[in-house]
VOVO-388728 format. One record per residue (C-alpha): residue number from 1; residue in three letters; x, y, z. Coordinates in steps of 0.1 Angstrom, whole numbers, plus 5000, padded with zeros to 4 digits. Each point is the difference from the previous one (the first is absolute). Layout:
# residues N
{NUM,'ALA',{X,Y,Z}}
...
***
This chain:
# residues 228
{1,'UNK',{2666,0810,8072}}
{2,'UNK',{4971,4975,4999}}
{3,'UNK',{5021,4971,5015}}
{4,'UNK',{5014,5023,5027}}
{5,'UNK',{4965,5012,5009}}
{6,'UNK',{4987,4964,5002}}
{7,'UNK',{5030,4989,5022}}
{8,'UNK',{4994,5029,5024}}
{9,'UNK',{4963,4990,5002}}
{10,'UNK',{5009,4964,5006}}
{11,'UNK',{5024,5010,5027}}
{12,'UNK',{4972,5015,5020}}
{13,'UNK',{4978,4969,5001}}
{14,'UNK',{5009,4994,5036}}
{15,'UNK',{4984,5033,5010}}
{16,'UNK',{4970,4995,5023}}
{17,'UNK',{4980,5025,4980}}
{18,'UNK',{5007,4981,4968}}
{19,'UNK',{4991,4967,5016}}
{20,'UNK',{4967,5014,5012}}
{21,'UNK',{4990,5012,4966}}
{22,'UNK',{5013,4967,4984}}
{23,'UNK',{4977,4980,5023}}
{24,'UNK',{4970,5021,4991}}
{25,'UNK',{5008,5000,4963}}
{26,'UNK',{5005,4962,4999}}
{27,'UNK',{4969,4995,5020}}
{28,'UNK',{4980,5022,4976}}
{29,'UNK',{5014,4982,4970}}
{30,'UNK',{4993,4965,5014}}
{31,'UNK',{4964,5011,5009}}
{32,'UNK',{4995,5012,4964}}
{33,'UNK',{5013,4968,4984}}
{34,'UNK',{4979,4978,5023}}
{35,'UNK',{4969,5021,4992}}
{36,'UNK',{5007,4998,4963}}
{37,'UNK',{5006,4962,5003}}
{38,'UNK',{4966,4995,5018}}
{39,'UNK',{4983,5020,4973}}
{40,'UNK',{5016,4980,4972}}
{41,'UNK',{4993,4967,5018}}
{42,'UNK',{4963,5008,5006}}
{43,'UNK',{4997,5013,4964}}
{44,'UNK',{5014,4968,4986}}
{45,'UNK',{4978,4979,5022}}
{46,'UNK',{4969,5019,4989}}
{47,'UNK',{5008,4999,4963}}
{48,'UNK',{5009,4963,4997}}
{49,'UNK',{4981,4969,5012}}
{50,'UNK',{5014,4976,5026}}
{51,'UNK',{5001,4972,4973}}
{52,'UNK',{4993,4994,4963}}
{53,'UNK',{4999,4971,4976}}
{54,'UNK',{5024,4994,4971}}
{55,'UNK',{4992,4976,4971}}
{56,'UNK',{5018,4966,5003}}
{57,'UNK',{5014,5012,5034}}
{58,'UNK',{4969,5003,5022}}
{59,'UNK',{4995,5023,5029}}
{60,'UNK',{5028,5023,5012}}
{61,'UNK',{4994,5008,5036}}
{62,'UNK',{5033,5014,5012}}
{63,'UNK',{4994,5034,4984}}
{64,'UNK',{4995,5017,5034}}
{65,'UNK',{5034,4990,5013}}
{66,'UNK',{5017,5007,4966}}
{67,'UNK',{4986,5035,5000}}
{68,'UNK',{5011,5007,5035}}
{69,'UNK',{5036,4992,4991}}
{70,'UNK',{4996,5018,4967}}
{71,'UNK',{4988,5031,5018}}
{72,'UNK',{5031,5000,5023}}
{73,'UNK',{5023,4999,4969}}
{74,'UNK',{4979,5028,4984}}
{75,'UNK',{5004,5021,5031}}
{76,'UNK',{5037,4995,5000}}
{77,'UNK',{5000,5014,4964}}
{78,'UNK',{4976,5028,5009}}
{79,'UNK',{5022,5010,5029}}
{80,'UNK',{5027,5010,4974}}
{81,'UNK',{4976,5026,4985}}
{82,'UNK',{4983,5009,5033}}
{83,'UNK',{5032,5011,5016}}
{84,'UNK',{5005,5029,4976}}
{85,'UNK',{4968,5018,5011}}
{86,'UNK',{5006,4990,5036}}
{87,'UNK',{5035,5017,4999}}
{88,'UNK',{4984,5031,4985}}
{89,'UNK',{4973,5001,5027}}
{90,'UNK',{5028,4997,5025}}
{91,'UNK',{5013,5034,4991}}
{92,'UNK',{4968,5018,5012}}
{93,'UNK',{4996,4980,5032}}
{94,'UNK',{5035,4995,5014}}
{95,'UNK',{5023,5024,4981}}
{96,'UNK',{5002,5026,5027}}
{97,'UNK',{5011,4975,5026}}
{98,'UNK',{5028,4986,4978}}
{99,'UNK',{5011,5035,4988}}
{100,'UNK',{5002,5013,5036}}
{101,'UNK',{5021,4971,5011}}
{102,'UNK',{5024,5004,4971}}
{103,'UNK',{5003,5037,5003}}
{104,'UNK',{5005,5000,5038}}
{105,'UNK',{5028,4975,4996}}
{106,'UNK',{5018,5011,4969}}
{107,'UNK',{4990,5037,4995}}
{108,'UNK',{4996,5013,5036}}
{109,'UNK',{5006,5036,4990}}
{110,'UNK',{4968,5002,4980}}
{111,'UNK',{4970,5017,5015}}
{112,'UNK',{4969,4978,5007}}
{113,'UNK',{4978,4994,4970}}
{114,'UNK',{4962,5004,5003}}
{115,'UNK',{4983,4967,5003}}
{116,'UNK',{4972,4989,4977}}
{117,'UNK',{4966,4996,5017}}
{118,'UNK',{4984,4965,5000}}
{119,'UNK',{4973,5012,4977}}
{120,'UNK',{5024,5015,4975}}
{121,'UNK',{5023,4969,5002}}
{122,'UNK',{4971,4977,4993}}
{123,'UNK',{4989,5022,4972}}
{124,'UNK',{5034,4999,4984}}
{125,'UNK',{5002,4962,5005}}
{126,'UNK',{4967,4994,4983}}
{127,'UNK',{5007,5024,4972}}
{128,'UNK',{5034,4984,4993}}
{129,'UNK',{4984,4966,5003}}
{130,'UNK',{4974,5009,4974}}
{131,'UNK',{5026,5014,4976}}
{132,'UNK',{5022,4969,5002}}
{133,'UNK',{4970,4976,4996}}
{134,'UNK',{4986,5020,4970}}
{135,'UNK',{5034,5003,4983}}
{136,'UNK',{5007,4963,5004}}
{137,'UNK',{4965,4991,4987}}
{138,'UNK',{5007,5022,4970}}
{139,'UNK',{5033,4982,4994}}
{140,'UNK',{4986,4965,5005}}
{141,'UNK',{5000,4992,4963}}
{142,'UNK',{5038,5003,5001}}
{143,'UNK',{5004,4976,5029}}
{144,'UNK',{4991,4972,4976}}
{145,'UNK',{5029,5008,4976}}
{146,'UNK',{5038,4997,5001}}
{147,'UNK',{5000,5036,5010}}
{148,'UNK',{4983,4992,5034}}
{149,'UNK',{5031,5004,5023}}
{150,'UNK',{5011,5033,4984}}
{151,'UNK',{4965,5015,5001}}
{152,'UNK',{4993,4988,5036}}
{153,'UNK',{5033,5011,5015}}
{154,'UNK',{5001,5032,4979}}
{155,'UNK',{4965,5011,5007}}
{156,'UNK',{4999,4991,5037}}
{157,'UNK',{5035,5012,5006}}
{158,'UNK',{4990,5034,4987}}
{159,'UNK',{4968,5001,5020}}
{160,'UNK',{5016,4988,5032}}
{161,'UNK',{5030,5023,4997}}
{162,'UNK',{4978,5030,4992}}
{163,'UNK',{4977,4993,5030}}
{164,'UNK',{5028,4993,5026}}
{165,'UNK',{5021,5030,4989}}
{166,'UNK',{4970,5023,4997}}
{167,'UNK',{4988,4992,5035}}
{168,'UNK',{5034,5005,5015}}
{169,'UNK',{5007,5032,4981}}
{170,'UNK',{4966,5015,5010}}
{171,'UNK',{5011,4998,5036}}
{172,'UNK',{5030,5023,4993}}
{173,'UNK',{4993,5020,4969}}
{174,'UNK',{4962,5003,4996}}
{175,'UNK',{4980,4992,4969}}
{176,'UNK',{5018,5023,4975}}
{177,'UNK',{5034,4991,5013}}
{178,'UNK',{4992,4963,5000}}
{179,'UNK',{4989,5001,4964}}
{180,'UNK',{5032,5019,4990}}
{181,'UNK',{5022,4976,5019}}
{182,'UNK',{4983,4970,4983}}
{183,'UNK',{5006,5015,4965}}
{184,'UNK',{5037,5007,5009}}
{185,'UNK',{5006,4964,5012}}
{186,'UNK',{4975,4980,4980}}
{187,'UNK',{5026,4975,4985}}
{188,'UNK',{5015,4991,5034}}
{189,'UNK',{4965,4998,5016}}
{190,'UNK',{4987,4977,4972}}
{191,'UNK',{5031,4977,5003}}
{192,'UNK',{4996,4998,5038}}
{193,'UNK',{4963,4992,4996}}
{194,'UNK',{5007,4973,4975}}
{195,'UNK',{5026,4985,5023}}
{196,'UNK',{4975,5000,5028}}
{197,'UNK',{4973,4983,4978}}
{198,'UNK',{5022,4970,4994}}
{199,'UNK',{5001,4986,5035}}
{200,'UNK',{4963,5009,5004}}
{201,'UNK',{4994,4971,4976}}
{202,'UNK',{5018,4974,5022}}
{203,'UNK',{4977,4984,5026}}
{204,'UNK',{5010,5005,5036}}
{205,'UNK',{5028,5023,4991}}
{206,'UNK',{4974,5025,4988}}
{207,'UNK',{4986,5003,5036}}
{208,'UNK',{5031,5020,5010}}
{209,'UNK',{5003,5022,4969}}
{210,'UNK',{4976,5028,5008}}
{211,'UNK',{5018,5012,5031}}
{212,'UNK',{5034,4996,4984}}
{213,'UNK',{4988,5018,4969}}
{214,'UNK',{4986,5029,5020}}
{215,'UNK',{5033,5004,5020}}
{216,'UNK',{5020,4997,4968}}
{217,'UNK',{4981,5028,4984}}
{218,'UNK',{5004,5023,5030}}
{219,'UNK',{5038,4996,4996}}
{220,'UNK',{4997,5004,4963}}
{221,'UNK',{4980,5032,5003}}
{222,'UNK',{5025,5017,5023}}
{223,'UNK',{5030,4989,4979}}
{224,'UNK',{4985,5011,4968}}
{225,'UNK',{4990,5034,5014}}
{226,'UNK',{5035,5005,5014}}
{227,'UNK',{5014,4996,4965}}
{228,'UNK',{4974,5022,4983}}
***
């Protein structure tokens, strides 16, 4: 069911509505990563001197250049972790556009779903972002152990799957129905979220995952509910 939902989402990537959201999503992601890079670079520059002296070696004056390259590498690493909250924020900002495009193409007999207001969407995005950041900070100690991959993908898979499915289910079932649907399908949702978290940790590939993830979960929701 999960592979079929993903392939159906992938097959719609040529849709003009998808491409518009993809451009906005990639632009937002790149802007965030550039902003984070600038903050890290300035922070490193502020904390460390331009040069220093080592015993028997003398003055080391290429620190500035070394740090600039080091900060680029650091940002590449940070992008792996930044993309998880970015994908989560994506649900509150762009989900309605993706879901409408999927449903109009693949589920045309469905009535129109109410759209989330911009304020509510931003509120959901910020709330979800906060939950993911706090949860990952709480799990940080495990990220320095051999359990790191299991904890990272398990935790973020659950959080991403829950958020994507919940936001999609809310459009059709309301809050009580969305909660009940999540409980019914929690294992499949968790697995789909974990599979989504994996490509989010691959630089460049992760730029395209949020829209594909949103579309995949729209298909997954409708297929699970048909079987319920």
